[in-house]
N, C-alpha and C positions, 0 to 999 in steps of 0.2 A: 756484383759477382755472382751471377747463376749458375756456373759451372759446379757442379757436384766433384766433391773432397776427392773422390776415388774413381773419378772418372778415367779409362783409358785413353792418352790420347788416339785419333785415326791415324794412319797409316798413309803417308801419300801415294797416289794412284802409280803403279809402275808401268812404263812404257811398253819394256820389252813382255811383259806378262802375255798378251792377245799373242805375239808371234809365238811365243812359246807354247801354248796350247793350241794353235793352229798347225803348228810343226809335228806336238806331240797325237792329234786327233790325225793327222796325215799319216804319223808312221804307223797307227795302230789299223787304221784302214789300209794299207797298203801290204802290213804283216796278214792281213785277215784273207786279201783277195790270193794273197801267196799260197795259205795255207790251204784254201779253197781251190785254189788249182791244180795243187801236189795232192787232193784227194781225189779230185776228180780221173787225174793222171794215172794213177798208180792204184788207189785203195779201193775204187766207186765198186759197186755190185757187177758191172759188165767187165771189170778185170778179176773177177774169181773164178777158179775153176768150177764146173757143173760137176757135182760129185749126185752118183745116185747109188742104189743100194745092190747092184752089180758090178759097181767099180770097189765098194768098201768089201766087197765078199770076195773078190779077187785078189784085194789089198792084203786082208787077216785070214781068210782058210785060203792057200795058196793050194792047188790038186799036182798031186804025186804022178 
């Protein structure tokens, strides 16, 4: 007997594991694409208002 006494038996390969990993990777890629699209549509610098010193002065120091 050449086996070690404390050796852990190897598990048989699971056929559904590759499909599951592919599905998880596809889901993560889809979520990343969706988050990127949302950022570009709503939060990108081109959608931010232009604020300069004159606008801030008018807001903070109203004339009477």
